MMTF fields as JSON, N, C-alpha, C and O atoms, coordinates in Angstrom:
{
  "mmtfVersion": "1.0.0",
  "mmtfProducer": "UNKNOWN",
  "numBonds": 467,
  "numAtoms": 468,
  "numGroups": 117,
  "numChains": 1,
  "numModels": 1,
  "chainsPerModel": [1],
  "groupsPerChain": [117],
  "chainIdList": ["A"],
  "bondAtomList": [4, 2, 8, 6, 12, 10, 16, 14, 20, 18, 24, 22, 28, 26, 32, 30, 36, 34, 40, 38, 44, 42, 48, 46, 52, 50, 56, 54, 60, 58, 64, 62, 68, 66, 72, 70, 76, 74, 80, 78, 84, 82, 88, 86, 92, 90, 96, 94, 100, 98, 104, 102, 108, 106, 112, 110, 116, 114, 120, 118, 124, 122, 128, 126, 132, 130, 136, 134, 140, 138, 144, 142, 148, 146, 152, 150, 156, 154, 160, 158, 164, 162, 168, 166, 172, 170, 176, 174, 180, 178, 184, 182, 188, 186, 192, 190, 196, 194, 200, 198, 204, 202, 208, 206, 212, 210, 216, 214, 220, 218, 224, 222, 228, 226, 232, 230, 236, 234, 240, 238, 244, 242, 248, 246, 252, 250, 256, 254, 260, 258, 264, 262, 268, 266, 272, 270, 276, 274, 280, 278, 284, 282, 288, 286, 292, 290, 296, 294, 300, 298, 304, 302, 308, 306, 312, 310, 316, 314, 320, 318, 324, 322, 328, 326, 332, 330, 336, 334, 340, 338, 344, 342, 348, 346, 352, 350, 356, 354, 360, 358, 364, 362, 368, 366, 372, 370, 376, 374, 380, 378, 384, 382, 388, 386, 392, 390, 396, 394, 400, 398, 404, 402, 408, 406, 412, 410, 416, 414, 420, 418, 424, 422, 428, 426, 432, 430, 436, 434, 440, 438, 444, 442, 448, 446, 452, 450, 456, 454, 460, 458, 464, 462],
  "bondOrderList": [1, 1, 1, 1, 1, 1, 1, 1, 1, 1, 1, 1, 1, 1, 1, 1, 1, 1, 1, 1, 1, 1, 1, 1, 1, 1, 1, 1, 1, 1, 1, 1, 1, 1, 1, 1, 1, 1, 1, 1, 1, 1, 1, 1, 1, 1, 1, 1, 1, 1, 1, 1, 1, 1, 1, 1, 1, 1, 1, 1, 1, 1, 1, 1, 1, 1, 1, 1, 1, 1, 1, 1, 1, 1, 1, 1, 1, 1, 1, 1, 1, 1, 1, 1, 1, 1, 1, 1, 1, 1, 1, 1, 1, 1, 1, 1, 1, 1, 1, 1, 1, 1, 1, 1, 1, 1, 1, 1, 1, 1, 1, 1, 1, 1, 1, 1],
  "groupList": [{"groupName": "MET", "atomNameList": ["N", "CA", "C", "O"], "elementList": ["N", "C", "C", "O"], "formalChargeList": [0, 0, 0, 0], "bondAtomList": [1, 0, 2, 1, 3, 2], "bondOrderList": [1, 1, 2], "singleLetterCode": "M", "chemCompType": "L-PEPTIDE LINKING"}, {"groupName": "ILE", "atomNameList": ["N", "CA", "C", "O"], "elementList": ["N", "C", "C", "O"], "formalChargeList": [0, 0, 0, 0], "bondAtomList": [1, 0, 2, 1, 3, 2], "bondOrderList": [1, 1, 2], "singleLetterCode": "I", "chemCompType": "L-PEPTIDE LINKING"}, {"groupName": "VAL", "atomNameList": ["N", "CA", "C", "O"], "elementList": ["N", "C", "C", "O"], "formalChargeList": [0, 0, 0, 0], "bondAtomList": [1, 0, 2, 1, 3, 2], "bondOrderList": [1, 1, 2], "singleLetterCode": "V", "chemCompType": "L-PEPTIDE LINKING"}, {"groupName": "ARG", "atomNameList": ["N", "CA", "C", "O"], "elementList": ["N", "C", "C", "O"], "formalChargeList": [0, 0, 0, 0], "bondAtomList": [1, 0, 2, 1, 3, 2], "bondOrderList": [1, 1, 2], "singleLetterCode": "R", "chemCompType": "L-PEPTIDE LINKING"}, {"groupName": "GLU", "atomNameList": ["N", "CA", "C", "O"], "elementList": ["N", "C", "C", "O"], "formalChargeList": [0, 0, 0, 0], "bondAtomList": [1, 0, 2, 1, 3, 2], "bondOrderList": [1, 1, 2], "singleLetterCode": "E", "chemCompType": "L-PEPTIDE LINKING"}, {"groupName": "ASN", "atomNameList": ["N", "CA", "C", "O"], "elementList": ["N", "C", "C", "O"], "formalChargeList": [0, 0, 0, 0], "bondAtomList": [1, 0, 2, 1, 3, 2], "bondOrderList": [1, 1, 2], "singleLetterCode": "N", "chemCompType": "L-PEPTIDE LINKING"}, {"groupName": "TYR", "atomNameList": ["N", "CA", "C", "O"], "elementList": ["N", "C", "C", "O"], "formalChargeList": [0, 0, 0, 0], "bondAtomList": [1, 0, 2, 1, 3, 2], "bondOrderList": [1, 1, 2], "singleLetterCode": "Y", "chemCompType": "L-PEPTIDE LINKING"}, {"groupName": "GLY", "atomNameList": ["N", "CA", "C", "O"], "elementList": ["N", "C", "C", "O"], "formalChargeList": [0, 0, 0, 0], "bondAtomList": [1, 0, 2, 1, 3, 2], "bondOrderList": [1, 1, 2], "singleLetterCode": "G", "chemCompType": "PEPTIDE LINKING"}, {"groupName": "LEU", "atomNameList": ["N", "CA", "C", "O"], "elementList": ["N", "C", "C", "O"], "formalChargeList": [0, 0, 0, 0], "bondAtomList": [1, 0, 2, 1, 3, 2], "bondOrderList": [1, 1, 2], "singleLetterCode": "L", "chemCompType": "L-PEPTIDE LINKING"}, {"groupName": "THR", "atomNameList": ["N", "CA", "C", "O"], "elementList": ["N", "C", "C", "O"], "formalChargeList": [0, 0, 0, 0], "bondAtomList": [1, 0, 2, 1, 3, 2], "bondOrderList": [1, 1, 2], "singleLetterCode": "T", "chemCompType": "L-PEPTIDE LINKING"}, {"groupName": "ALA", "atomNameList": ["N", "CA", "C", "O"], "elementList": ["N", "C", "C", "O"], "formalChargeList": [0, 0, 0, 0], "bondAtomList": [1, 0, 2, 1, 3, 2], "bondOrderList": [1, 1, 2], "singleLetterCode": "A", "chemCompType": "L-PEPTIDE LINKING"}, {"groupName": "GLN", "atomNameList": ["N", "CA", "C", "O"], "elementList": ["N", "C", "C", "O"], "formalChargeList": [0, 0, 0, 0], "bondAtomList": [1, 0, 2, 1, 3, 2], "bondOrderList": [1, 1, 2], "singleLetterCode": "Q", "chemCompType": "L-PEPTIDE LINKING"}, {"groupName": "SER", "atomNameList": ["N", "CA", "C", "O"], "elementList": ["N", "C", "C", "O"], "formalChargeList": [0, 0, 0, 0], "bondAtomList": [1, 0, 2, 1, 3, 2], "bondOrderList": [1, 1, 2], "singleLetterCode": "S", "chemCompType": "L-PEPTIDE LINKING"}, {"groupName": "CYS", "atomNameList": ["N", "CA", "C", "O"], "elementList": ["N", "C", "C", "O"], "formalChargeList": [0, 0, 0, 0], "bondAtomList": [1, 0, 2, 1, 3, 2], "bondOrderList": [1, 1, 2], "singleLetterCode": "C", "chemCompType": "L-PEPTIDE LINKING"}, {"groupName": "ASP", "atomNameList": ["N", "CA", "C", "O"], "elementList": ["N", "C", "C", "O"], "formalChargeList": [0, 0, 0, 0], "bondAtomList": [1, 0, 2, 1, 3, 2], "bondOrderList": [1, 1, 2], "singleLetterCode": "D", "chemCompType": "L-PEPTIDE LINKING"}, {"groupName": "LYS", "atomNameList": ["N", "CA", "C", "O"], "elementList": ["N", "C", "C", "O"], "formalChargeList": [0, 0, 0, 0], "bondAtomList": [1, 0, 2, 1, 3, 2], "bondOrderList": [1, 1, 2], "singleLetterCode": "K", "chemCompType": "L-PEPTIDE LINKING"}, {"groupName": "HIS", "atomNameList": ["N", "CA", "C", "O"], "elementList": ["N", "C", "C", "O"], "formalChargeList": [0, 0, 0, 0], "bondAtomList": [1, 0, 2, 1, 3, 2], "bondOrderList": [1, 1, 2], "singleLetterCode": "H", "chemCompType": "L-PEPTIDE LINKING"}, {"groupName": "PHE", "atomNameList": ["N", "CA", "C", "O"], "elementList": ["N", "C", "C", "O"], "formalChargeList": [0, 0, 0, 0], "bondAtomList": [1, 0, 2, 1, 3, 2], "bondOrderList": [1, 1, 2], "singleLetterCode": "F", "chemCompType": "L-PEPTIDE LINKING"}, {"groupName": "TRP", "atomNameList": ["N", "CA", "C", "O"], "elementList": ["N", "C", "C", "O"], "formalChargeList": [0, 0, 0, 0], "bondAtomList": [1, 0, 2, 1, 3, 2], "bondOrderList": [1, 1, 2], "singleLetterCode": "W", "chemCompType": "L-PEPTIDE LINKING"}, {"groupName": "PRO", "atomNameList": ["N", "CA", "C", "O"], "elementList": ["N", "C", "C", "O"], "formalChargeList": [0, 0, 0, 0], "bondAtomList": [1, 0, 2, 1, 3, 2], "bondOrderList": [1, 1, 2], "singleLetterCode": "P", "chemCompType": "L-PEPTIDE LINKING"}],
  "groupTypeList": [0, 1, 2, 3, 4, 5, 6, 0, 7, 1, 8, 9, 10, 5, 4, 6, 11, 3, 8, 12, 3, 3, 9, 11, 5, 4, 5, 8, 12, 13, 4, 14, 15, 3, 3, 16, 10, 8, 17, 7, 8, 13, 12, 4, 2, 7, 4, 2, 16, 12, 1, 17, 11, 16, 4, 6, 11, 7, 10, 12, 2, 15, 15, 4, 15, 2, 2, 14, 4, 13, 7, 14, 8, 0, 18, 17, 17, 13, 4, 8, 8, 14, 9, 17, 14, 8, 14, 8, 4, 4, 2, 8, 2, 6, 5, 1, 4, 15, 8, 3, 3, 3, 6, 19, 4, 7, 17, 14, 19, 2, 8, 12, 4, 15, 3, 16, 7],
  "groupIdList": [1, 2, 3, 4, 5, 6, 7, 8, 9, 10, 11, 12, 13, 14, 15, 16, 17, 18, 19, 20, 21, 22, 23, 24, 25, 26, 27, 28, 29, 30, 31, 32, 33, 34, 35, 36, 37, 38, 39, 40, 41, 42, 43, 44, 45, 46, 47, 48, 49, 50, 51, 52, 53, 54, 55, 56, 57, 58, 59, 60, 61, 62, 63, 64, 65, 66, 67, 68, 69, 70, 71, 72, 73, 74, 75, 76, 77, 78, 79, 80, 81, 82, 83, 84, 85, 86, 87, 88, 89, 90, 91, 92, 93, 94, 95, 96, 97, 98, 99, 100, 101, 102, 103, 104, 105, 106, 107, 108, 109, 110, 111, 112, 113, 114, 115, 116, 117],
  "secStructList": [7, 7, 7, 7, 1, 1, 7, 7, 1, 7, 7, 7, 2, 2, 2, 2, 2, 2, 2, 2, 4, 4, 4, 1, 7, 6, 6, 1, 7, 2, 2, 2, 2, 2, 2, 2, 2, 2, 2, 2, 2, 2, 2, 2, 2, 2, 2, 2, 2, 2, 2, 2, 2, 4, 4, 4, 4, 6, 7, 7, 7, 7, 2, 2, 2, 2, 2, 2, 2, 2, 2, 2, 2, 2, 2, 2, 2, 2, 2, 2, 2, 2, 6, 6, 6, 7, 7, 2, 2, 2, 2, 2, 2, 2, 2, 2, 2, 2, 2, 2, 2, 2, 7, 6, 6, 1, 7, 7, 2, 2, 2, 2, 2, 2, 2, 2, 7],
  "xCoordList": [110.94, 111.017, 109.636, 108.911, 109.297, 108.026, 108.204, 109.125, 107.322, 107.417, 106.625, 105.456, 107.275, 106.601, 106.222, 107.081, 104.923, 104.452, 104.576, 105.028, 104.182, 104.087, 104.984, 105.144, 105.561, 106.353, 107.804, 108.139, 108.662, 110.048, 111.037, 112.208, 110.6, 111.515, 111.587, 110.955, 112.365, 112.418, 111.179, 110.893, 110.465, 109.238, 109.503, 109.715, 109.488, 109.66, 108.349, 107.297, 108.437, 107.243, 106.203, 105.018, 106.645, 105.691, 105.116, 103.962, 105.911, 105.389, 104.318, 103.291, 104.554, 103.533, 102.25, 101.156, 102.396, 101.224, 100.472, 99.244, 101.214, 100.575, 99.842, 98.701, 100.487, 99.875, 98.664, 97.715, 98.699, 97.579, 96.312, 95.206, 96.467, 95.293, 94.382, 93.192, 94.923, 94.144, 92.945, 91.921, 93.085, 92.001, 91.244, 90.472, 91.456, 90.645, 89.314, 89.236, 88.289, 86.965, 86.913, 86.794, 87.003, 87.009, 85.633, 85.51, 84.585, 83.25, 83.035, 82.024, 83.975, 83.852, 84.327, 85.268, 83.664, 84.133, 85.436, 85.795, 86.123, 87.368, 87.106, 87.861, 86.054, 85.721, 85.373, 85.798, 84.598, 84.249, 85.486, 85.631, 86.368, 87.609, 88.465, 89.078, 88.495, 89.259, 88.687, 89.434, 87.364, 86.739, 86.99, 87.272, 86.888, 87.146, 88.564, 88.785, 89.517, 90.906, 91.072, 91.752, 90.466, 90.601, 89.957, 90.536, 88.773, 88.139, 88.98, 89.138, 89.509, 90.332, 91.613, 92.02, 92.257, 93.473, 93.188, 93.938, 92.111, 91.758, 91.488, 91.927, 90.778, 90.455, 91.71, 91.855, 92.602, 93.82, 94.782, 95.475, 94.832, 95.633, 95.08, 95.843, 93.759, 93.139, 93.538, 93.75, 93.643, 94.067, 95.498, 95.79, 96.384, 97.77, 97.785, 98.466, 97.041, 96.964, 96.487, 97.016, 95.507, 94.934, 95.968, 95.954, 96.857, 97.912, 98.719, 99.007, 99.076, 99.895, 99.071, 99.588, 97.809, 96.938, 96.766, 96.65, 96.75, 96.574, 97.764, 97.664, 98.89, 100.036, 99.641, 100.113, 98.779, 98.356, 97.45, 97.181, 96.982, 96.165, 96.98, 96.433, 98.299, 99.18, 99.567, 100.355, 99.041, 99.385, 100.73, 101.108, 101.44, 102.696, 102.438, 101.531, 103.256, 103.147, 103.808, 104.979, 103.051, 103.566, 103.934, 103.113, 105.181, 105.697, 104.827, 104.577, 104.37, 103.562, 102.258, 101.791, 101.671, 100.424, 100.681, 99.874, 101.821, 102.184, 102.381, 101.9, 103.082, 103.304, 101.971, 101.76, 101.083, 99.779, 98.995, 98.482, 98.905, 98.126, 98.819, 98.146, 100.147, 100.867, 100.732, 100.696, 100.659, 100.402, 99.043, 98.896, 98.039, 96.713, 96.757, 96.109, 97.519, 97.697, 98.277, 97.808, 99.299, 99.933, 98.946, 98.949, 98.109, 97.124, 96.205, 95.992, 95.668, 94.781, 95.531, 94.983, 96.784, 97.599, 97.783, 97.656, 98.078, 98.243, 96.941, 96.95, 95.829, 94.545, 94.329, 93.866, 94.662, 94.541, 95.457, 95.033, 96.696, 97.629, 97.109, 97.253, 96.509, 95.972, 94.911, 94.773, 94.163, 93.118, 93.707, 93.001, 94.992, 95.695, 96.716, 97.505, 96.707, 97.694, 99.126, 99.982, 99.373, 100.701, 101.314, 100.625, 102.615, 103.354, 103.895, 104.353, 103.84, 104.352, 105.822, 106.218, 106.63, 108.053, 108.26, 109.161, 107.443, 107.523, 107.269, 107.973, 106.276, 105.949, 107.085, 107.441, 107.657, 108.751, 109.976, 110.598, 110.321, 111.474, 111.218, 112.099, 110.033, 109.697, 109.85, 110.388, 109.371, 109.44, 110.876, 111.204, 111.737, 113.151, 113.804, 114.58, 113.496, 114.05, 113.584, 114.368, 112.323, 111.786, 112.492, 112.853, 112.689, 113.37, 114.821, 115.335, 115.48, 116.863, 116.928, 117.848, 115.949, 115.911, 115.618, 116.215, 114.703, 114.285, 115.371, 115.591, 116.041, 117.076, 118.335, 118.623, 119.087, 120.235, 121.314, 122.039, 121.428, 122.444, 121.819, 122.472, 120.594, 119.871, 118.955, 118.951, 118.183, 117.214, 117.906, 118.976, 117.27, 117.787, 116.593, 115.67, 116.601, 115.452, 115.222, 114.08, 116.278, 116.13, 115.377, 114.445, 115.788, 115.073, 113.636, 112.731, 113.43, 112.08, 111.211, 110.061, 111.761, 111.01, 110.667, 109.566, 111.605, 111.353, 110.199, 109.418, 110.097, 109.011, 107.659, 106.679, 107.601, 106.308, 106.049, 104.962, 107.04, 106.918, 106.113, 105.907],
  "yCoordList": [72.596, 73.427, 73.523, 72.534, 74.705, 74.956, 74.655, 75.16, 73.834, 73.433, 74.411, 74.687, 74.924, 75.781, 74.899, 74.435, 74.674, 73.719, 74.22, 73.485, 75.453, 75.92, 77.105, 77.444, 77.731, 78.925, 78.629, 78.367, 78.668, 78.26, 79.426, 79.238, 80.614, 81.744, 82.536, 82.194, 83.594, 84.532, 85.417, 85.974, 85.539, 86.323, 87.634, 87.646, 88.728, 90.031, 90.418, 89.839, 91.399, 91.871, 92.398, 92.089, 93.19, 93.743, 92.668, 92.763, 91.647, 90.542, 89.787, 89.408, 89.57, 88.93, 89.762, 89.228, 91.066, 91.936, 91.848, 91.766, 91.866, 91.767, 90.432, 90.399, 89.343, 88.019, 87.852, 87.147, 88.497, 88.36, 89.024, 88.648, 90.0, 90.694, 89.749, 90.023, 88.665, 87.711, 87.181, 86.822, 87.135, 86.574, 87.634, 87.296, 88.906, 89.96, 90.068, 89.819, 90.435, 90.625, 91.991, 93.015, 92.005, 93.256, 93.901, 95.019, 93.217, 93.798, 94.728, 95.429, 94.741, 95.614, 97.022, 97.207, 97.997, 99.372, 99.504, 98.621, 100.596, 100.832, 100.836, 100.23, 101.507, 101.552, 100.167, 99.8, 99.39, 98.038, 97.14, 96.311, 97.315, 96.539, 96.891, 96.018, 98.176, 98.622, 98.0, 97.505, 98.03, 97.414, 95.911, 95.348, 95.269, 93.83, 93.523, 92.565, 94.343, 94.141, 94.331, 93.539, 95.361, 95.622, 94.526, 94.085, 94.085, 92.978, 91.711, 90.963, 91.483, 90.291, 90.321, 89.302, 91.495, 91.62, 91.284, 90.535, 91.834, 91.549, 90.068, 89.48, 89.481, 88.057, 87.188, 86.248, 87.507, 86.701, 86.87, 85.923, 88.07, 88.239, 87.311, 86.703, 87.204, 86.262, 84.826, 84.046, 84.469, 83.113, 82.844, 81.772, 83.814, 83.661, 83.545, 82.684, 84.406, 84.377, 83.012, 82.471, 82.462, 81.171, 80.044, 79.136, 80.107, 79.087, 79.05, 77.977, 80.217, 80.289, 80.055, 79.521, 80.443, 80.211, 78.713, 78.282, 77.928, 76.477, 75.804, 74.657, 76.507, 75.969, 75.693, 74.73, 76.538, 76.372, 75.163, 74.743, 74.609, 73.401, 72.179, 71.094, 72.365, 71.243, 71.059, 70.167, 71.868, 71.737, 72.399, 73.354, 71.889, 72.531, 73.488, 73.287, 74.527, 75.49, 74.893, 74.516, 74.813, 74.262, 75.407, 76.27, 75.391, 76.448, 76.61, 77.731, 75.499, 75.557, 76.318, 77.042, 76.147, 76.854, 78.356, 79.179, 78.706, 80.121, 80.726, 81.826, 80.016, 80.498, 80.672, 81.667, 79.712, 79.756, 80.999, 81.731, 81.231, 82.366, 83.699, 84.687, 83.745, 84.984, 85.304, 86.473, 84.279, 84.494, 85.133, 86.021, 84.671, 85.291, 86.744, 87.606, 87.018, 88.401, 89.259, 90.371, 88.737, 89.49, 89.753, 90.831, 88.775, 88.943, 90.135, 91.009, 90.151, 91.245, 92.569, 93.615, 92.53, 93.738, 94.32, 95.528, 93.465, 93.937, 94.473, 95.455, 93.851, 94.366, 95.778, 96.66, 95.993, 97.324, 98.324, 99.433, 97.935, 98.826, 99.185, 100.324, 98.222, 98.487, 99.583, 100.325, 99.686, 100.716, 102.117, 103.107, 102.202, 103.485, 103.625, 104.57, 102.692, 102.674, 102.706, 103.417, 101.927, 101.812, 100.472, 99.452, 100.474, 99.236, 98.712, 99.482, 97.4, 96.766, 97.113, 97.408, 97.079, 97.387, 98.821, 99.086, 99.739, 101.133, 101.233, 101.959, 100.514, 100.519, 99.881, 100.377, 98.784, 98.12, 99.02, 99.102, 99.694, 100.607, 101.752, 102.105, 102.33, 103.418, 102.973, 103.71, 101.759, 101.272, 101.079, 101.417, 100.54, 100.366, 101.721, 101.881, 102.698, 104.046, 104.649, 105.279, 104.457, 104.961, 104.291, 104.963, 102.984, 102.267, 102.71, 102.79, 102.996, 103.494, 104.859, 105.134, 105.709, 107.014, 106.848, 107.52, 105.956, 105.752, 105.068, 105.421, 104.099, 103.324, 103.28, 102.254, 104.376, 104.45, 103.4, 103.02, 102.931, 101.923, 100.543, 99.665, 100.339, 99.107, 99.341, 100.426, 98.33, 98.493, 98.946, 98.457, 99.884, 100.433, 100.574, 101.337, 99.846, 99.915, 101.319, 101.681, 102.109, 103.476, 104.324, 105.048, 104.231, 104.978, 104.505, 105.303, 103.216, 102.657, 103.199, 103.58, 103.232, 103.746, 105.216, 105.642, 106.003, 107.424, 107.612, 108.556, 106.709, 106.799, 106.603, 107.241, 105.72, 105.347, 106.036, 105.905, 106.772, 107.399, 108.613, 109.267],
  "zCoordList": [107.777, 106.581, 105.944, 105.843, 105.528, 104.854, 103.376, 102.735, 102.844, 101.439, 100.585, 100.853, 99.561, 98.587, 97.412, 96.662, 97.262, 96.264, 94.835, 93.957, 94.595, 93.212, 92.891, 91.718, 93.87, 93.606, 93.933, 95.088, 92.934, 93.132, 93.103, 93.432, 92.721, 92.617, 93.907, 94.907, 93.861, 94.974, 94.871, 93.811, 95.945, 95.951, 96.681, 97.893, 95.941, 96.577, 97.258, 96.99, 98.135, 98.829, 97.844, 97.964, 96.874, 95.905, 94.994, 94.574, 94.685, 93.875, 94.656, 94.094, 95.941, 96.781, 96.754, 96.565, 96.942, 96.959, 95.634, 95.613, 94.539, 93.214, 93.064, 92.603, 93.448, 93.315, 94.233, 93.89, 95.391, 96.334, 95.804, 96.19, 94.93, 94.376, 93.592, 93.438, 93.108, 92.324, 93.107, 92.525, 94.441, 95.249, 96.047, 96.944, 95.731, 96.351, 95.614, 94.411, 96.337, 95.752, 95.081, 95.754, 93.77, 93.01, 92.932, 92.433, 93.42, 93.427, 94.614, 94.677, 95.554, 96.716, 96.371, 95.599, 96.955, 96.822, 97.61, 98.389, 97.402, 98.132, 99.64, 100.4, 100.071, 101.506, 102.041, 103.136, 101.268, 101.706, 101.753, 102.652, 100.78, 100.767, 101.991, 102.607, 102.328, 103.499, 104.777, 105.62, 104.91, 106.087, 106.12, 107.177, 104.972, 104.879, 105.359, 106.1, 104.929, 105.329, 106.834, 107.487, 107.382, 108.819, 109.656, 110.649, 109.269, 109.997, 109.877, 110.842, 108.695, 108.481, 109.293, 109.851, 109.365, 110.171, 111.63, 112.256, 112.166, 113.563, 113.771, 114.76, 112.852, 112.947, 112.898, 113.68, 111.986, 111.842, 113.016, 113.388, 113.605, 114.816, 115.897, 116.648, 115.974, 116.911, 116.627, 117.555, 115.358, 114.986, 115.455, 115.984, 115.26, 115.722, 117.246, 117.802, 117.905, 119.363, 119.84, 120.811, 119.172, 119.557, 119.495, 120.326, 118.511, 118.403, 119.696, 120.228, 120.191, 121.401, 122.658, 123.639, 122.648, 123.799, 124.047, 125.194, 122.984, 123.135, 123.799, 124.236, 123.879, 124.63, 126.079, 126.683, 126.629, 128.021, 128.202, 129.328, 127.093, 127.144, 126.749, 126.55, 126.636, 126.359, 124.901, 124.586, 124.017, 122.592, 122.326, 123.003, 121.347, 120.966, 119.807, 118.999, 119.749, 118.663, 117.432, 117.458, 116.373, 115.117, 114.182, 113.871, 113.746, 112.88, 111.632, 111.19, 111.068, 109.846, 110.075, 109.196, 111.267, 111.579, 111.733, 111.3, 112.358, 112.493, 111.106, 110.833, 110.235, 108.863, 108.141, 107.448, 108.304, 107.646, 108.071, 107.224, 109.358, 109.851, 109.57, 109.275, 109.656, 109.331, 107.843, 107.459, 107.016, 105.59, 105.367, 104.528, 106.13, 106.027, 106.486, 105.891, 107.54, 107.991, 106.871, 106.625, 106.193, 105.11, 103.978, 103.383, 103.686, 102.619, 102.937, 102.096, 104.159, 104.55, 104.629, 104.28, 105.086, 105.158, 103.752, 103.555, 102.792, 101.408, 100.843, 100.101, 101.18, 100.725, 101.276, 100.554, 102.548, 103.132, 102.418, 102.091, 102.18, 101.473, 100.087, 99.643, 99.409, 98.072, 98.084, 97.112, 99.182, 99.233, 99.359, 99.173, 99.671, 99.731, 98.609, 98.603, 97.66, 96.572, 97.106, 96.579, 98.158, 98.747, 98.398, 98.376, 98.124, 97.884, 99.2, 100.044, 99.371, 100.572, 100.803, 101.93, 99.746, 99.909, 100.381, 101.177, 99.904, 100.342, 101.846, 102.548, 102.336, 103.763, 104.567, 105.636, 104.058, 104.767, 104.875, 105.934, 103.785, 103.802, 104.774, 105.559, 104.731, 105.635, 107.089, 107.915, 107.398, 108.767, 109.235, 110.373, 108.375, 108.743, 108.977, 109.92, 108.128, 108.316, 109.642, 110.351, 109.97, 111.235, 112.414, 113.379, 112.344, 113.427, 113.578, 114.693, 112.459, 112.528, 113.206, 113.976, 112.915, 113.59, 115.085, 115.926, 115.391, 116.778, 117.605, 118.764, 117.011, 117.698, 116.834, 116.219, 116.781, 115.865, 116.129, 115.209, 117.357, 117.686, 117.914, 118.479, 117.497, 117.788, 118.979, 119.562, 119.34, 120.42, 121.696, 122.058, 122.36, 123.607, 124.558, 124.274, 125.685, 126.594, 127.165, 127.452, 127.335, 127.84, 126.816, 127.167, 125.534, 124.487, 124.362, 124.118, 124.526, 124.433, 125.568, 125.348, 126.77, 127.915, 127.732, 128.079, 127.187, 126.942, 125.96, 126.084, 124.983, 124.005, 124.657, 124.272, 125.647, 126.246, 127.58, 128.143, 128.093, 129.415, 129.357, 130.379]
}
């Protein structure tokens, strides 16, 4: 179980996004903030990848480390969304609607193949 040290309530996606702004560098221009977010996203995906790559060296995947790095991914993702004045919840709802249109009955390998064929 992941321990939440200081936050005891339910954290909505938009509340997370709002709280994450506290640690964004407000001295950056919108374009610089966007680049910072994109570089950070790429870097953090590498961090997640590295956790699993170390399995081949005998290390076990620790859930806490995955949570830690995925949290960093979310931070950079929210920073990117902020540069477009987008709310995280808006993006999440849009994505679910898109998936429902794409896979109305749930995942279907035939529909998936048609998308990529």
